[in-house]
C-alpha positions in Angstrom: 3.5 63.6 -153.0 0.2 64.8 -154.4 -1.7 63.1 -151.6 0.4 65.0 -148.9 -0.2 68.3 -150.8 -3.9 67.8 -150.9 -4.1 67.1 -147.2 -2.1 70.2 -146.4 -4.4 72.3 -148.7 -7.5 71.0 -146.9 -6.0 71.8 -143.5 -5.2 75.4 -144.5 -8.7 75.8 -145.9 -10.3 74.6 -142.6 -8.0 77.0 -140.7 -9.0 79.9 -142.9 -12.7 79.2 -142.5 -12.2 78.9 -138.7 -10.5 82.3 -138.7 -13.2 83.8 -140.8 -16.0 82.3 -138.6 -14.6 83.0 -135.2 -11.5 85.1 -135.4 -12.3 88.1 -137.6 -14.9 90.4 -136.1 -16.9 92.7 -138.3 -16.6 96.4 -137.9 -20.2 96.5 -136.5 -19.3 94.0 -133.8 -16.1 95.9 -133.0 -18.1 99.1 -132.7 -20.7 97.4 -130.5 -18.0 96.1 -128.2 -16.6 99.6 -127.8 -20.0 101.0 -126.9 -20.5 98.1 -124.4 -17.0 98.0 -122.8 -16.0 101.6 -122.8 -19.2 103.6 -122.7 -21.8 101.1 -121.4 -24.1 102.4 -124.1 -26.3 99.4 -124.9 -28.7 101.4 -127.1 -26.0 102.2 -129.6 -24.4 98.8 -129.2 -27.7 97.1 -130.2 -27.9 99.3 -133.3 -24.5 98.0 -134.4 -25.3 94.4 -133.6 -28.5 94.5 -135.6 -26.5 95.8 -138.5 -23.9 93.0 -137.9 -26.5 90.2 -138.3 -28.0 92.0 -141.3 -24.6 92.0 -143.0 -23.7 88.5 -141.9 -26.6 86.4 -140.4 -24.1 83.7 -139.6 -22.1 85.9 -137.2 -22.3 83.9 -134.0 -20.7 86.5 -131.7 -23.2 89.1 -132.9 -26.1 86.8 -132.0 -24.5 86.1 -128.6 -24.0 89.9 -127.9 -27.6 90.6 -129.1 -28.9 88.1 -126.7 -26.8 89.7 -123.9 -28.2 93.0 -124.8 -31.8 91.8 -124.8 -31.1 90.3 -121.4 -29.8 93.6 -120.2 -33.1 95.2 -121.2 -35.2 92.4 -119.7 -36.5 91.1 -123.0 -35.9 87.5 -122.3 -37.9 86.1 -125.1 -35.7 87.8 -127.7 -32.6 87.0 -125.6 -33.5 83.3 -125.8 -34.1 83.6 -129.6 -30.7 85.1 -130.2 -29.0 82.5 -128.1 -30.8 79.7 -130.0 -29.7 81.2 -133.3 -26.1 81.3 -132.0 -26.3 77.7 -130.8 -27.8 76.6 -134.1 -24.9 78.2 -136.0 -22.4 76.6 -133.7 -23.9 73.1 -134.1 -21.3 72.1 -136.7 -18.4 73.9 -135.1 -18.8 74.2 -131.3 -17.2 77.2 -129.6 -16.6 76.8 -125.8 -16.2 80.5 -125.3 -19.5 81.5 -126.8 -21.4 78.5 -125.3 -20.0 79.3 -121.8 -21.1 82.9 -122.2 -24.6 81.8 -123.2 -24.8 79.4 -120.3 -23.6 82.1 -117.9 -26.1 84.7 -119.1 -29.0 82.3 -119.0 -28.1 81.2 -115.5 -27.6 84.9 -114.4 -31.0 86.1 -115.6 -32.8 82.9 -114.5 -31.5 83.4 -111.0 -32.4 87.1 -111.1 -36.0 86.4 -112.2 -36.3 83.5 -109.7 -35.2 85.7 -106.7 -37.6 88.5 -107.8 -40.4 86.0 -108.0 -39.7 84.6 -104.5 -39.6 88.2 -103.2 -43.0 88.9 -104.8 -44.4 85.7 -103.2 -43.2 86.9 -99.8 -45.0 90.2 -100.5 -48.1 88.2 -101.5 -48.0 89.8 -105.0 -48.9 86.7 -106.9 -49.5 88.3 -110.4 -45.9 89.8 -110.3 -44.5 86.5 -109.0 -46.2 84.6 -111.9 -44.6 87.1 -114.3 -41.1 86.5 -112.9 -41.4 82.7 -112.6 -42.7 82.6 -116.2 -39.6 84.5 -117.3 -37.5 81.7 -115.6 -39.4 79.1 -117.6 -38.8 81.1 -120.8 -35.0 81.4 -120.1 -34.5 77.8 -119.2 -37.3 75.3 -119.6 -35.3 72.4 -118.1 -35.1 73.7 -114.5 -38.0 72.4 -112.5 -37.8 74.9 -109.5 -39.5 77.7 -111.4 -42.3 75.5 -112.6 -43.0 74.5 -108.9 -43.0 78.1 -107.7 -45.2 79.1 -110.7 -47.6 76.3 -109.8 -47.7 77.6 -106.2 -48.5 81.2 -107.4 -51.1 79.9 -109.8 -52.8 78.0 -107.0 -52.8 81.1 -104.8 -54.6 83.0 -107.6 -57.0 80.0 -108.1 -55.6 79.2 -111.6 -55.7 75.5 -110.9 -55.6 74.4 -114.5 -52.4 76.4 -115.0 -50.9 74.9 -111.9 -51.7 71.4 -113.2 -49.8 72.3 -116.4 -46.9 73.5 -114.4 -46.6 70.3 -112.4 -46.9 68.2 -115.5 -44.0 70.3 -116.9 -42.0 69.3 -113.8 -42.8 65.7 -114.5 -41.7 66.0 -118.1 -38.3 66.8 -116.7 -38.3 64.3 -113.9 -41.2 61.7 -114.0 -40.2 60.4 -110.5 -40.5 63.8 -108.7 -42.9 62.6 -105.9 -43.3 66.1 -104.5 -44.7 67.2 -107.9 -46.8 64.1 -108.2 -48.3 64.6 -104.7 -49.1 68.2 -105.4 -50.7 67.2 -108.7 -52.8 64.6 -107.0 -54.1 67.3 -104.6 -55.0 69.5 -107.5 -56.9 66.7 -109.2 -59.0 66.4 -106.0 -59.6 70.1 -106.0 -60.7 70.0 -109.6 -62.8 66.9 -109.0 -60.7 64.8 -111.5 -60.7 61.8 -109.2 -59.7 59.2 -111.7 -56.6 61.3 -112.6 -55.8 61.6 -108.9 -55.9 57.8 -108.5 -53.7 57.4 -111.6 -51.2 59.9 -110.2 -51.2 58.3 -106.7 -50.4 54.9 -108.3 -47.3 56.5 -109.9 -46.2 57.7 -106.5 -46.8 54.3 -104.9 -44.6 52.6 -107.6 -41.8 54.8 -106.4 -42.6 54.9 -102.7 -45.0 52.0 -101.8 -45.4 53.4 -98.2 -46.2 57.0 -99.2 -49.0 57.8 -96.7 -50.1 60.9 -98.5 -50.6 59.1 -101.8 -52.6 56.3 -100.1 -54.8 58.9 -98.4 -55.4 60.8 -101.6 -56.3 57.6 -103.4 -58.7 56.7 -100.6 -60.4 60.1 -100.8 -60.7 59.8 -104.5 -62.4 56.4 -104.3 -64.6 58.0 -101.6 -65.6 60.9 -103.8 -66.3 58.5 -106.7 -68.6 56.5 -104.5 -66.5 53.4 -104.6 -66.9 52.6 -100.9 -65.2 49.2 -101.0 -62.0 50.5 -102.5 -62.2 53.6 -100.3 -62.4 51.4 -97.1 -59.5 49.4 -98.3 -57.4 52.5 -99.1 -58.2 54.2 -95.8 -57.4 51.1 -93.8 -54.1 50.8 -95.6 -53.3 54.5 -95.0 -54.1 54.2 -91.3 -52.0 51.1 -91.0 -49.0 53.2 -92.3 -49.9 56.2 -90.2 -52.0 55.1 -87.2 -51.9 58.5 -85.5 -53.2 60.5 -88.5 -56.5 61.8 -87.1 -57.7 63.1 -90.4 -57.5 59.7 -92.0 -59.2 58.1 -89.0 -61.9 60.8 -89.2 -62.5 60.3 -92.9 -62.9 56.5 -92.3 -65.4 57.2 -89.5 -67.3 59.5 -91.8 -67.4 56.8 -94.5 -68.8 54.3 -92.0 -71.3 57.0 -90.8 -72.5 57.5 -94.4 -73.0 53.8 -94.8 -75.1 53.7 -91.6 -72.5 51.6 -89.8 -72.8 53.7 -86.7 -70.9 51.3 -84.4 -67.8 51.4 -86.5 -68.2 55.2 -87.1 -68.4 55.8 -83.4 -65.3 53.7 -82.8 -63.3 55.8 -85.4 -64.5 59.1 -84.1 -63.6 58.0 -80.5 -60.0 57.4 -81.9 -60.0 61.0 -83.2 -60.9 62.3 -79.7 -57.9 60.5 -78.2 -55.7 62.8 -80.3 -58.0 65.9 -80.3 -60.6 65.9 -77.5 -61.9 69.3 -78.6 -62.7 68.2 -82.2 -66.2 69.5 -82.7 -67.0 67.3 -85.7 -65.9 64.1 -84.0 -68.0 65.0 -80.9 -71.1 66.0 -82.8 -70.9 63.0 -85.1 -70.6 60.5 -82.1 -73.6 62.2 -80.5 -75.6 62.0 -83.7 -74.6 58.4 -84.4 -76.0 57.4 -81.0 -79.2 59.3 -81.7 -79.5 57.5 -85.1 -78.8 54.1 -83.4 -81.7 54.8 -81.0 -83.9 56.0 -83.8 -83.2 52.8 -85.8 -83.9 50.7 -82.8 -87.5 52.0 -82.3 -88.4 53.0 -85.8 -90.1 49.7 -86.7 -92.5 50.0 -83.8 -93.9 53.3 -85.1 -95.5 51.7 -88.1 -97.2 49.0 -85.9 -100.9 49.2 -85.0 -102.1 48.6 -81.5 -102.5 44.8 -81.8 -99.1 44.4 -83.3 -97.6 46.4 -80.5 -99.3 44.2 -77.9 -97.8 41.1 -79.5 -94.4 42.7 -79.6 -94.6 44.2 -76.2 -91.6 42.4 -74.7 -89.4 43.0 -77.7 -90.5 46.6 -77.7 -89.7 47.1 -74.0 -86.2 45.5 -74.5 -85.5 47.7 -77.6 -86.8 50.8 -75.9 -84.4 50.3 -73.0 -81.5 49.9 -75.5 -82.6 53.0 -77.3 -82.7 54.9 -74.0 -79.1 53.8 -73.4 -78.1 55.2 -76.8 -79.7 58.5 -75.9 -77.9 58.6 -72.6 -74.6 57.8 -74.4 -75.2 60.7 -76.9 -75.6 63.3 -74.1 -72.0 63.9 -73.1 -70.8 64.2 -76.7 -73.6 66.6 -77.7 -72.9 68.6 -74.5 -69.3 68.9 -75.5 -70.2 69.8 -79.0 -72.5 72.7 -78.0 -69.8 74.0 -75.6 -67.4 74.0 -78.5 -69.9 75.6 -80.9 -72.8 77.2 -79.1 -73.9 79.0 -82.2 -75.0 75.7 -83.9 -78.8 75.5 -83.5 -79.0 71.9 -84.6 -76.6 70.9 -81.9 -78.9 72.4 -79.3 -81.9 70.7 -80.8 -80.3 67.3 -80.9 -79.1 67.7 -77.3 -82.7 68.5 -76.4 -83.8 65.2 -78.0 -81.2 63.3 -76.2 -82.1 64.9 -72.8 -85.8 64.2 -73.2 -85.4 60.6 -74.3 -82.8 60.0 -71.5 -85.3 61.3 -68.9 -84.1 64.9 -68.4 -87.2 66.6 -69.9 -86.6 70.0 -68.2 -83.1 70.4 -69.7 -84.5 69.1 -73.0 -87.2 71.8 -73.2 -84.6 74.5 -72.4 -82.4 73.2 -75.3 -85.3 73.3 -77.7 -86.0 77.0 -76.8 -82.3 77.8 -77.0 -82.1 76.2 -80.5 -84.9 78.6 -81.7 -83.2 81.6 -80.2 -79.8 80.7 -81.6 -81.4 80.5 -85.1 -82.4 84.2 -84.5 -78.9 85.1 -83.5 -79.7 85.4 -79.7 -77.0 83.6 -77.7 -77.8 84.9 -74.2 -79.6 81.8 -72.9 -77.1 79.5 -74.5 -74.4 81.1 -72.5 -76.4 81.0 -69.4 -77.2 77.3 -69.9 -73.5 76.4 -70.5 -72.5 78.4 -67.4 -75.1 76.7 -65.2 -74.8 73.1 -66.4 -71.7 72.6 -68.5 -69.0 75.0 -67.2 -66.8 71.9 -66.4 -66.5 71.2 -70.2 -65.1 74.6 -71.1 
């Protein structure tokens, strides 16, 4: 009999504590609710709620209402603090009503701040956008969308280190977010942290082995680090996955060009022109590569004395003819380049060299003069030359 009595006593005690904890409102909370519900007077309501938590710091409802009030006034930092206090107090005795209210209010103000941030981005007001997206992060640090938009706004204001932190926060929530990983890899290239870019790309490729963007970013990082062998391998792998990506093909051509492998460089730049015939860089690089091939062909003979030249006459004649062919091959690409960019004096000069060496001395001399004039900002003769000789390339 005693055992049953004791159990009943404990049950009544728990019920009484529950009623005291959740059921009985203090007069301060009652007053605050009247101000809120009947008069919409949040200033006076907040006064009462502050009194309520002074009288009873364990009053969950008072903390929830205080959080709601701070949200109403846009003080999200204090709102979050009050909600955290309420949730801590509820840890031993969960209350669905209060928890649902907290979740609803956090979602409400998160969405409100997020939408305002998006609007500020549309208005190109990035400082204000950063403010609103930062509020989102403060309200709910577990939602990645705000971090991503905050990163975008920080990039637009050239706060790249902050953007990197934002994307790392996204990855703290979801380490397999390939969009965030790719954006982070791009940022590491911009900040010249190439080892970190490679590391990040490797994470992407574990998730998506055929991710062309990651392969390309990795290739560029090896390229910038001066690791040509790995850069070549990475570019070839990227192009194999995306054979029509002219930027990848161009970068591979540039890498061959830097390594003085002009034949392979020309082949890659030619591929670029299949997709983009008016690509200035591809045209000028092909023309210059042919000039450099010609220069390489005859360079050794310049250091020979007369006797050595006599001995190597046959070889010299053969190489000179080959060099002349390279000069001729350079001409159409350099012509196209100066039509695309007539303000580039070096283009005119190199075209002059190609003309002279290919046997068109008159045109070559004109190009040398035009090169000097273009340097001075005078484009009259360049326009006349193009109209007279190269109008078919316009």
